[in-house]
C-alpha positions as a Markdown table, in Angstrom:
| # | Residue | x | y | z |
|---|---|---|---|---|
| 1 | Met | 0.2 | 7.9 | 10.4 |
| 2 | Thr | 0.2 | 6.9 | 6.7 |
| 3 | Val | 2.7 | 4.3 | 5.7 |
| 4 | Leu | 3.9 | 3.8 | 2.1 |
| 5 | Ile | 4.7 | 0.2 | 1.1 |
| 6 | Ala | 6.7 | -0.6 | -2.0 |
| 7 | Gly | 5.8 | -4.1 | -3.4 |
| 8 | Gly | 2.5 | -5.9 | -3.9 |
| 9 | Gly | 3.7 | -9.5 | -3.8 |
| 10 | Ile | 3.5 | -11.3 | -0.4 |
| 11 | Ala | 5.1 | -9.1 | 2.2 |
| 12 | Gly | 3.5 | -5.8 | 1.0 |
| 13 | Pro | -0.3 | -6.7 | 1.2 |
| 14 | Ile | 0.2 | -8.6 | 4.5 |
| 15 | Thr | 2.1 | -5.7 | 6.1 |
| 16 | Ala | -0.7 | -3.3 | 5.1 |
| 17 | His | -3.3 | -5.8 | 6.4 |
| 18 | Ala | -1.4 | -6.1 | 9.7 |
| 19 | Leu | -0.9 | -2.3 | 10.0 |
| 20 | Arg | -4.7 | -1.8 | 9.5 |
| 21 | Lys | -5.3 | -4.2 | 12.4 |
| 22 | Ala | -2.9 | -2.1 | 14.4 |
| 23 | Gly | -4.8 | 1.1 | 13.6 |
| 24 | Ile | -2.3 | 2.4 | 11.0 |
| 25 | Asp | -3.2 | 3.4 | 7.4 |
| 26 | Ala | -1.0 | 2.1 | 4.6 |
| 27 | Val | -0.9 | 2.3 | 0.8 |
| 28 | Val | 0.7 | -0.4 | -1.3 |
| 29 | Phe | 2.5 | 0.5 | -4.6 |
| 30 | Glu | 3.0 | -2.4 | -7.0 |
| 31 | Ala | 5.3 | -2.1 | -10.0 |
| 32 | Arg | 3.2 | -4.4 | -12.2 |
| 33 | Ser | 0.3 | -2.9 | -14.1 |
| 34 | Glu | -2.0 | -5.5 | -12.7 |
| 35 | Thr | -1.9 | -7.7 | -9.6 |
| 36 | Ala | 1.4 | -9.5 | -8.9 |
| 37 | Asp | -0.1 | -12.9 | -9.6 |
| 38 | Ala | 1.6 | -13.7 | -12.8 |
| 39 | Ala | 5.0 | -14.5 | -11.3 |
| 40 | Gly | 6.4 | -17.8 | -10.1 |
| 41 | Ala | 5.1 | -21.3 | -10.1 |
| 42 | Phe | 4.3 | -22.6 | -6.6 |
| 43 | Leu | 5.6 | -22.4 | -3.0 |
| 44 | Thr | 5.3 | -23.9 | 0.4 |
| 45 | Leu | 3.4 | -22.1 | 3.1 |
| 46 | Ala | 4.9 | -23.5 | 6.3 |
| 47 | Thr | 2.9 | -23.9 | 9.5 |
| 48 | Asn | 4.6 | -20.9 | 11.1 |
| 49 | Gly | 3.5 | -18.8 | 8.1 |
| 50 | Ile | 0.0 | -20.1 | 8.4 |
| 51 | Asp | 0.0 | -19.4 | 12.1 |
| 52 | Ala | 1.2 | -15.8 | 11.5 |
| 53 | Leu | -1.6 | -15.3 | 8.9 |
| 54 | Arg | -4.2 | -16.5 | 11.4 |
| 55 | Thr | -2.8 | -14.0 | 14.0 |
| 56 | Ile | -4.2 | -11.2 | 11.9 |
| 57 | Gly | -7.4 | -13.0 | 10.9 |
| 58 | Ala | -6.2 | -14.3 | 7.5 |
| 59 | Gly | -5.0 | -17.6 | 6.1 |
| 60 | Glu | -8.0 | -19.8 | 5.6 |
| 61 | Ala | -8.5 | -18.8 | 1.9 |
| 62 | Ala | -4.8 | -19.6 | 1.3 |
| 63 | Leu | -5.2 | -23.0 | 2.8 |
| 64 | Ala | -8.3 | -23.7 | 0.7 |
| 65 | Ala | -6.4 | -22.8 | -2.5 |
| 66 | Gly | -3.6 | -25.4 | -1.8 |
| 67 | Phe | -3.1 | -28.9 | -0.5 |
| 68 | Ser | -1.4 | -30.3 | 2.6 |
| 69 | Thr | 2.3 | -31.4 | 2.2 |
| 70 | Pro | 3.3 | -32.6 | 5.6 |
| 71 | Thr | 6.2 | -34.9 | 4.7 |
| 72 | Leu | 9.5 | -34.8 | 2.7 |
| 73 | Thr | 11.2 | -37.9 | 1.4 |
| 74 | Leu | 14.8 | -37.8 | 0.0 |
| 75 | Arg | 16.1 | -40.2 | -2.6 |
| 76 | Ser | 19.3 | -40.7 | -4.6 |
| 77 | Ser | 19.6 | -40.8 | -8.4 |
| 78 | Thr | 19.5 | -44.6 | -8.1 |
| 79 | Gly | 16.3 | -44.6 | -6.2 |
| 80 | Lys | 17.9 | -45.3 | -2.8 |
| 81 | Asn | 15.8 | -43.9 | 0.1 |
| 82 | Leu | 18.0 | -41.4 | 1.9 |
| 83 | Gly | 15.5 | -40.7 | 4.6 |
| 84 | Ala | 12.3 | -38.8 | 5.4 |
| 85 | Thr | 11.2 | -36.1 | 7.7 |
| 86 | Arg | 8.2 | -33.9 | 8.4 |
| 87 | Thr | 7.9 | -30.4 | 7.0 |
| 88 | Gly | 7.4 | -29.0 | 10.5 |
| 89 | Arg | 5.0 | -29.9 | 13.4 |
| 90 | Glu | 1.3 | -29.6 | 12.9 |
| 91 | Leu | -0.6 | -26.8 | 14.4 |
| 92 | Pro | -2.9 | -27.6 | 17.3 |
| 93 | Asp | -5.9 | -28.1 | 15.0 |
| 94 | Gly | -3.9 | -30.6 | 12.8 |
| 95 | Thr | -3.0 | -28.2 | 10.1 |
| 96 | Ala | 0.2 | -29.0 | 8.3 |
| 97 | Ser | 2.4 | -27.1 | 5.8 |
| 98 | His | 0.6 | -26.4 | 2.5 |
| 99 | Thr | 1.6 | -26.1 | -1.1 |
| 100 | Leu | -0.1 | -23.6 | -3.4 |
| 101 | Arg | 0.4 | -21.6 | -6.6 |
| 102 | Arg | 2.3 | -18.4 | -6.0 |
| 103 | Ala | -0.3 | -16.7 | -8.2 |
| 104 | Asp | -3.1 | -17.8 | -5.9 |
| 105 | Leu | -1.4 | -16.6 | -2.8 |
| 106 | Tyr | -0.7 | -13.2 | -4.4 |
| 107 | Arg | -4.3 | -12.9 | -5.4 |
| 108 | Ile | -5.7 | -14.0 | -2.0 |
| 109 | Leu | -3.4 | -11.6 | 0.0 |
| 110 | His | -4.2 | -8.8 | -2.4 |
| 111 | Asp | -8.0 | -9.4 | -2.1 |
| 112 | Glu | -7.9 | -9.7 | 1.7 |
| 113 | Ala | -6.0 | -6.5 | 2.1 |
| 114 | Val | -8.4 | -4.6 | -0.1 |
| 115 | Ser | -11.4 | -6.0 | 1.7 |
| 116 | Arg | -10.0 | -4.4 | 4.9 |
| 117 | Gly | -9.7 | -1.0 | 3.3 |
| 118 | Val | -6.1 | -1.1 | 2.0 |
| 119 | Arg | -5.5 | 0.9 | -1.1 |
| 120 | Ile | -3.2 | -0.8 | -3.7 |
| 121 | Glu | -2.0 | 1.1 | -6.7 |
| 122 | His | -0.6 | -0.7 | -9.7 |
| 123 | Gly | 1.9 | 0.5 | -12.3 |
| 124 | Lys | 3.9 | 2.3 | -9.6 |
| 125 | Arg | 7.6 | 1.3 | -9.9 |
| 126 | Leu | 9.6 | 3.0 | -7.2 |
| 127 | Val | 12.7 | 4.8 | -8.5 |
| 128 | Gly | 13.6 | 7.1 | -5.6 |
| 129 | Ala | 12.7 | 8.4 | -2.2 |
| 130 | Glu | 13.9 | 11.0 | 0.3 |
| 131 | Glu | 13.1 | 12.0 | 3.8 |
| 132 | Thr | 11.3 | 15.3 | 4.2 |
| 133 | Gly | 11.9 | 15.9 | 7.9 |
| 134 | Asp | 8.6 | 14.5 | 9.2 |
| 135 | Gly | 8.0 | 12.1 | 6.4 |
| 136 | Val | 9.1 | 10.4 | 3.2 |
| 137 | Arg | 8.5 | 11.4 | -0.4 |
| 138 | Ala | 8.4 | 8.5 | -2.9 |
| 139 | Val | 9.0 | 9.0 | -6.6 |
| 140 | Phe | 7.7 | 6.5 | -9.2 |
| 141 | Ala | 8.8 | 5.7 | -12.8 |
| 142 | Asp | 5.6 | 7.2 | -14.2 |
| 143 | Gly | 6.5 | 10.6 | -12.8 |
| 144 | Thr | 4.1 | 10.6 | -9.9 |
| 145 | Glu | 4.9 | 11.0 | -6.2 |
| 146 | Ala | 3.5 | 10.0 | -2.9 |
| 147 | Thr | 4.1 | 11.2 | 0.7 |
| 148 | Gly | 3.8 | 9.5 | 4.0 |
| 149 | Glu | 5.4 | 9.2 | 7.4 |
| 150 | Leu | 7.3 | 6.0 | 6.6 |
| 151 | Leu | 8.4 | 3.9 | 3.6 |
| 152 | Ile | 8.5 | 0.1 | 3.9 |
| 153 | Gly | 10.4 | -1.8 | 1.3 |
| 154 | Ala | 8.6 | -5.1 | 0.6 |
| 155 | Asp | 10.0 | -5.1 | -3.0 |
| 156 | Gly | 11.7 | -8.4 | -3.1 |
| 157 | Val | 15.2 | -9.8 | -3.5 |
| 158 | His | 16.2 | -7.1 | -6.1 |
| 159 | Ser | 14.8 | -4.3 | -3.8 |
| 160 | Thr | 15.1 | -0.6 | -4.7 |
| 161 | Val | 14.3 | 0.5 | -1.2 |
| 162 | Arg | 17.3 | -1.5 | 0.1 |
| 163 | Ser | 19.7 | 0.5 | -2.1 |
| 164 | Leu | 18.0 | 3.8 | -1.0 |
| 165 | Ile | 18.6 | 2.9 | 2.6 |
| 166 | Asp | 22.2 | 1.9 | 2.0 |
| 167 | Pro | 23.8 | 2.6 | -1.4 |
| 168 | Ala | 26.6 | 0.3 | -0.3 |
| 169 | Ala | 24.3 | -2.7 | 0.4 |
| 170 | Pro | 25.6 | -5.9 | -1.0 |
| 171 | Ala | 24.0 | -7.3 | -4.2 |
| 172 | Pro | 21.9 | -10.5 | -3.8 |
| 173 | Ala | 24.1 | -13.6 | -3.8 |
| 174 | Tyr | 23.7 | -16.0 | -6.7 |
| 175 | Ser | 23.4 | -19.6 | -5.4 |
| 176 | Gly | 24.8 | -21.4 | -8.4 |
| 177 | Leu | 21.4 | -22.9 | -9.3 |
| 178 | Ile | 18.8 | -22.3 | -11.9 |
| 179 | Ser | 15.2 | -23.0 | -10.9 |
| 180 | Leu | 12.3 | -24.2 | -13.1 |
| 181 | Gly | 8.9 | -25.6 | -12.2 |
| 182 | Gly | 5.8 | -27.1 | -13.9 |
| 183 | Tyr | 2.6 | -29.0 | -13.7 |
| 184 | Ala | 2.2 | -32.5 | -15.1 |
| 185 | Ala | -1.0 | -34.5 | -15.8 |
| 186 | Gly | -1.5 | -38.2 | -16.5 |
| 187 | Thr | 1.7 | -39.4 | -14.9 |
| 188 | Gly | 0.0 | -42.0 | -12.7 |
| 189 | Leu | 1.9 | -41.0 | -9.6 |
| 190 | Asp | 0.2 | -41.6 | -6.3 |
| 191 | Gly | -0.1 | -38.7 | -4.0 |
| 192 | Ala | -1.7 | -40.6 | -1.1 |
| 193 | Asp | 1.2 | -39.7 | 1.3 |
| 194 | Gly | 0.5 | -36.0 | 0.7 |
| 195 | Gly | 4.1 | -35.0 | 0.7 |
| 196 | Tyr | 7.2 | -34.0 | -1.3 |
| 197 | Thr | 9.7 | -36.4 | -2.8 |
| 198 | Met | 13.1 | -34.9 | -3.5 |
| 199 | Ile | 15.7 | -36.6 | -5.7 |
| 200 | Phe | 19.4 | -35.8 | -5.8 |
| 201 | Gly | 19.9 | -36.6 | -9.5 |
| 202 | Arg | 23.3 | -37.1 | -11.0 |
| 203 | Arg | 23.3 | -33.8 | -12.8 |
| 204 | Ala | 20.4 | -31.9 | -11.4 |
| 205 | Phe | 17.9 | -31.9 | -8.5 |
| 206 | Phe | 14.2 | -32.8 | -8.8 |
| 207 | Gly | 11.3 | -32.4 | -6.4 |
| 208 | Tyr | 7.6 | -33.1 | -6.8 |
| 209 | Ala | 4.3 | -33.5 | -5.0 |
| 210 | Ala | 1.2 | -35.2 | -6.3 |
| 211 | Ser | -1.8 | -32.9 | -6.0 |
| 212 | Pro | -5.3 | -34.0 | -5.0 |
| 213 | Asp | -6.5 | -33.6 | -8.6 |
| 214 | Asp | -4.1 | -36.3 | -9.8 |
| 215 | Gly | -1.6 | -33.8 | -11.1 |
| 216 | Val | 2.0 | -33.5 | -10.2 |
| 217 | Trp | 3.6 | -30.2 | -9.2 |
| 218 | Trp | 7.3 | -30.4 | -9.8 |
| 219 | Phe | 10.5 | -28.3 | -9.7 |
| 220 | Ala | 14.1 | -28.7 | -10.9 |
| 221 | Asn | 17.3 | -27.1 | -9.7 |
| 222 | Val | 20.0 | -27.1 | -12.3 |
| 223 | Pro | 23.6 | -26.3 | -11.2 |
| 224 | Arg | 25.3 | -23.6 | -13.1 |
| 225 | Ala | 28.5 | -21.9 | -11.9 |
| 226 | Arg | 28.2 | -18.7 | -14.0 |
| 227 | Glu | 25.4 | -16.3 | -13.0 |
| 228 | Pro | 23.2 | -15.7 | -16.1 |
| 229 | Glu | 23.2 | -12.2 | -17.6 |
| 230 | Arg | 20.0 | -10.2 | -17.4 |
| 231 | Gly | 17.5 | -11.5 | -20.0 |
| 232 | Glu | 19.7 | -14.6 | -20.8 |
| 233 | Leu | 17.3 | -17.2 | -19.4 |
| 234 | Glu | 14.2 | -15.5 | -20.7 |
| 235 | Ala | 15.6 | -16.0 | -24.2 |
| 236 | Val | 15.5 | -19.8 | -23.8 |
| 237 | Ser | 12.1 | -21.2 | -24.9 |
| 238 | Gly | 10.1 | -23.6 | -22.8 |
| 239 | Glu | 10.6 | -26.3 | -25.4 |
| 240 | Gln | 14.4 | -25.9 | -25.2 |
| 241 | Trp | 14.2 | -26.2 | -21.4 |
| 242 | Arg | 12.1 | -29.3 | -21.7 |
| 243 | Arg | 14.8 | -30.9 | -23.9 |
| 244 | Thr | 17.5 | -29.8 | -21.5 |
| 245 | Leu | 15.8 | -31.2 | -18.5 |
| 246 | Thr | 15.0 | -34.6 | -20.0 |
| 247 | Asp | 18.6 | -34.9 | -21.0 |
| 248 | Leu | 19.8 | -34.0 | -17.5 |
| 249 | Phe | 17.5 | -36.5 | -15.8 |
| 250 | Ala | 18.0 | -39.3 | -18.3 |
| 251 | Gly | 19.3 | -42.3 | -16.4 |
| 252 | Asp | 18.1 | -41.2 | -12.9 |
| 253 | Ala | 15.6 | -43.3 | -11.1 |
| 254 | Gly | 12.2 | -41.7 | -10.5 |
| 255 | Pro | 9.6 | -39.8 | -12.5 |
| 256 | Ala | 11.5 | -36.7 | -13.5 |
| 257 | Val | 11.6 | -37.3 | -17.2 |
| 258 | Arg | 8.0 | -38.5 | -17.2 |
| 259 | Cys | 6.9 | -35.3 | -15.4 |
| 260 | Val | 8.8 | -33.0 | -17.6 |
| 261 | Glu | 7.5 | -34.6 | -20.8 |
| 262 | Ala | 3.9 | -34.4 | -19.5 |
| 263 | Ser | 4.1 | -30.7 | -18.8 |
| 264 | Asp | 3.2 | -27.7 | -20.9 |
| 265 | Pro | 6.4 | -26.1 | -22.1 |
| 266 | Gly | 4.7 | -22.7 | -21.8 |
| 267 | Asp | 5.0 | -23.1 | -18.0 |
| 268 | Leu | 8.8 | -23.6 | -18.1 |
| 269 | Arg | 10.3 | -20.3 | -17.1 |
| 270 | Ala | 13.7 | -20.4 | -15.6 |
| 271 | Thr | 15.0 | -18.1 | -12.9 |
| 272 | Pro | 18.4 | -17.8 | -11.2 |
| 273 | Val | 18.2 | -18.5 | -7.5 |
| 274 | His | 19.4 | -15.6 | -5.4 |
| 275 | Ser | 19.5 | -15.0 | -1.7 |
| 276 | Val | 20.2 | -12.1 | 0.7 |
| 277 | Pro | 22.1 | -14.0 | 3.4 |
| 278 | His | 23.3 | -11.0 | 5.5 |
| 279 | Leu | 22.2 | -7.4 | 4.9 |
| 280 | Pro | 24.2 | -5.1 | 7.2 |
| 281 | Val | 21.6 | -2.3 | 7.3 |
| 282 | Trp | 17.9 | -3.0 | 7.4 |
| 283 | His | 16.6 | 0.5 | 8.2 |
| 284 | Asn | 17.7 | 4.2 | 8.1 |
| 285 | Gly | 15.6 | 7.0 | 9.4 |
| 286 | Arg | 12.1 | 6.5 | 8.1 |
| 287 | Met | 12.7 | 3.7 | 5.7 |
| 288 | Val | 13.0 | -0.1 | 6.4 |
| 289 | Val | 13.1 | -3.3 | 4.4 |
| 290 | Ile | 11.3 | -6.5 | 5.2 |
| 291 | Gly | 10.9 | -10.0 | 3.7 |
| 292 | Asp | 13.1 | -10.9 | 0.8 |
| 293 | Ala | 14.3 | -7.3 | 0.5 |
| 294 | Ala | 16.0 | -7.8 | 3.9 |
| 295 | His | 16.8 | -11.5 | 4.1 |
| 296 | Ala | 15.9 | -13.7 | 1.2 |
| 297 | Pro | 16.5 | -17.4 | 1.8 |
| 298 | Thr | 16.7 | -19.7 | -1.2 |
| 299 | Pro | 13.5 | -21.8 | -2.0 |
| 300 | Thr | 15.3 | -24.8 | -0.4 |
| 301 | Ser | 14.3 | -23.4 | 3.0 |
| 302 | Gly | 10.6 | -23.7 | 2.3 |
| 303 | Gln | 10.4 | -20.6 | 4.4 |
| 304 | Gly | 10.6 | -17.6 | 2.1 |
| 305 | Ala | 6.9 | -16.7 | 2.1 |
| 306 | Ser | 6.4 | -17.6 | 5.7 |
| 307 | Leu | 9.3 | -15.5 | 7.0 |
| 308 | Ser | 7.9 | -12.5 | 5.0 |
| 309 | Ile | 4.5 | -13.0 | 6.6 |
| 310 | Glu | 6.1 | -13.1 | 10.1 |
| 311 | Asp | 8.0 | -9.9 | 9.3 |
| 312 | Ala | 4.8 | -8.1 | 8.4 |
| 313 | Val | 3.0 | -9.0 | 11.6 |
| 314 | Val | 6.0 | -8.3 | 13.8 |
| 315 | Leu | 6.7 | -4.9 | 12.2 |
| 316 | Ala | 3.1 | -3.9 | 12.6 |
| 317 | Lys | 3.3 | -4.7 | 16.3 |
| 318 | Cys | 6.5 | -2.7 | 16.7 |
| 319 | Leu | 5.0 | 0.3 | 15.0 |
| 320 | Arg | 1.8 | 0.0 | 17.1 |
| 321 | Asp | 3.7 | -0.1 | 20.4 |
| 322 | Leu | 6.8 | 2.0 | 19.6 |
| 323 | Pro | 5.6 | 5.0 | 17.6 |
| 324 | Ala | 9.1 | 6.5 | 17.1 |
| 325 | Pro | 10.2 | 5.0 | 13.8 |
| 326 | Arg | 13.9 | 4.5 | 14.8 |
| 327 | Ala | 12.9 | 2.7 | 17.9 |
| 328 | Ala | 10.3 | 0.5 | 16.1 |
| 329 | Phe | 12.7 | -0.4 | 13.3 |
| 330 | Ala | 15.5 | -1.2 | 15.7 |
| 331 | Arg | 13.4 | -3.5 | 17.8 |
| 332 | Phe | 12.0 | -5.1 | 14.7 |
| 333 | Glu | 15.5 | -6.0 | 13.5 |
| 334 | Glu | 16.5 | -7.3 | 17.0 |
| 335 | Leu | 13.5 | -9.6 | 17.0 |
| 336 | Arg | 13.9 | -10.9 | 13.5 |
| 337 | Arg | 17.5 | -11.0 | 12.4 |
| 338 | Pro | 18.8 | -14.0 | 14.4 |
| 339 | Arg | 15.9 | -16.2 | 13.4 |
| 340 | Val | 15.9 | -15.4 | 9.7 |
| 341 | Glu | 19.7 | -15.6 | 9.2 |
| 342 | Ser | 19.8 | -19.0 | 11.0 |
| 343 | Ile | 17.2 | -20.4 | 8.5 |
| 344 | Ile | 19.1 | -18.9 | 5.5 |
| 345 | Lys | 22.3 | -20.6 | 6.6 |
| 346 | Ala | 20.6 | -23.9 | 6.9 |
| 347 | Ala | 19.2 | -23.6 | 3.4 |
| 348 | Ala | 22.6 | -22.7 | 2.0 |
| 349 | Arg | 24.0 | -25.9 | 3.3 |
| 350 | Ile | 21.3 | -27.9 | 1.5 |
| 351 | Asn | 22.0 | -26.0 | -1.8 |
| 352 | Ser | 25.6 | -27.1 | -1.7 |
| 353 | Asn | 24.4 | -30.7 | -1.6 |
| 354 | Lys | 22.2 | -30.1 | -4.6 |
| 355 | Ala | 25.2 | -29.1 | -6.7 |
| 356 | Ala | 27.5 | -31.7 | -5.3 |
| 357 | Gly | 30.1 | -33.4 | -7.6 |
| 358 | Pro | 30.8 | -37.2 | -7.7 |
| 359 | Val | 32.7 | -37.2 | -4.4 |
| 360 | Gly | 30.1 | -35.0 | -2.7 |
| 361 | Arg | 27.3 | -37.4 | -3.9 |
| 362 | Val | 29.0 | -40.4 | -2.3 |
| 363 | Leu | 29.4 | -38.5 | 1.0 |
| 364 | Arg | 25.9 | -37.2 | 0.9 |
| 365 | Asp | 24.3 | -40.6 | 0.1 |
| 366 | Thr | 26.3 | -42.2 | 2.9 |
| 367 | Phe | 25.8 | -39.7 | 5.7 |
| 368 | Leu | 22.5 | -37.9 | 4.9 |
| 369 | Pro | 20.3 | -40.7 | 6.3 |
| 370 | Val | 22.2 | -40.6 | 9.6 |
| 371 | Val | 22.0 | -36.8 | 9.7 |
| 372 | Leu | 18.2 | -36.8 | 9.0 |
| 373 | Lys | 17.6 | -39.3 | 11.8 |
| 374 | Leu | 19.5 | -37.1 | 14.3 |
| 375 | Thr | 18.0 | -33.8 | 13.3 |
| 376 | Ala | 14.5 | -34.6 | 12.0 |
| 377 | Asn | 12.9 | -33.7 | 15.3 |
| 378 | Ser | 15.6 | -31.6 | 16.8 |
| 379 | Lys | 14.8 | -28.4 | 18.7 |
| 380 | Gln | 16.9 | -26.4 | 16.2 |
| 381 | Val | 15.0 | -27.7 | 13.1 |
| 382 | Met | 11.6 | -27.6 | 14.7 |
| 383 | Ser | 12.1 | -24.0 | 15.9 |
| 384 | Ala | 11.7 | -22.8 | 12.3 |
| 385 | Tyr | 8.1 | -24.0 | 12.4 |
| 386 | Asp | 7.3 | -23.7 | 16.1 |
| 387 | His | 7.2 | -20.0 | 16.0 |
| 388 | His | 4.1 | -18.2 | 17.2 |
| 389 | Ile | 3.5 | -14.5 | 17.3 |
| 390 | Asp | 1.2 | -13.3 | 20.0 |
| 391 | Trp | -0.7 | -10.2 | 18.7 |
| 392 | Asp | -1.8 | -9.1 | 22.1 |
| 393 | Glu | 1.7 | -9.2 | 23.7 |
| 394 | Arg | 3.2 | -5.7 | 23.8 |
| 395 | Val | 6.5 | -4.9 | 22.2 |
| 396 | Thr | 9.0 | -3.0 | 24.4 |
| 397 | Ala | 12.2 | -1.4 | 23.5 |
| 398 | Asn | 15.4 | -3.1 | 24.7 |
């Protein structure tokens, strides 16, 4: 069997890697002309994602490229401490959730897949695909084609494969937030606690973590009701965003203004935050979507990359143990849909707090500390992180 995979970000290379471990050949087709490591700022690799990487003999290089961020502290715009929690339970060896640059994770996953014999082709933007009876024929924007037994869409929140599987598939949902991130130096912030601090500002949300090299990695979520038009945000310069953010955070307690001013405006690229909360159809015939193409949570979840990695490992197991594509894809969906949609719903509730108005802020600042204390170690919250995939356990059809 040869599997075609559209998308060379996170889910694509890991799926190919896991398939190779299962004895199945795969080729990854990436739309970018080079590696997919130029997109995004940084992300959290949760302990469940780290555990899933280790299941297929990967992950240590990713850990080495980042730093541990085991805690999360919430504060109000006045500096009031709203509570704290852990970003999941530690793994048995003490490993906690890590933060690393998205570019580094892309590069590492790409290199590890290639080192295991996976072929990755660049400059291959998928524009169409059709079943051929016993396989799939994929067509790319450069006029070339490829054939294989299956097509896996690991092509992100704006997936092409998703629309090929179901032309009536709902469009990604805009969250009402614009996201930006940057790296600040010389701020004097202490990162000894090794965690994130999140601040519910009066007009925007700010989060940061101090890195071991005395830098600060930060992000901002700016409420905006109207979804930006294509290309609209790209037309705003980094310097303009820096002025906008310093105005939004002026008067808030905390280091937001200091961090924004100490950052290179060239790093300030804004993106609208989208999610795919419920996709009715994940697969059709010999095609299936995984990761953000099937179920994109917002970055608030801290689980986007980790859920994609889990998907890759579980799908590889299903194809290993259930050779008939329809049976494998159906079982994959049964195993994954309840978990991922539960996490997406939880993240959506947090997003509504980020964009809260004056009344919402009063309620949030009053009740959030109580909610945190009740849920910080609850079974429901910890289940997002306490998820282990046993590679040797056989997958059976229901």
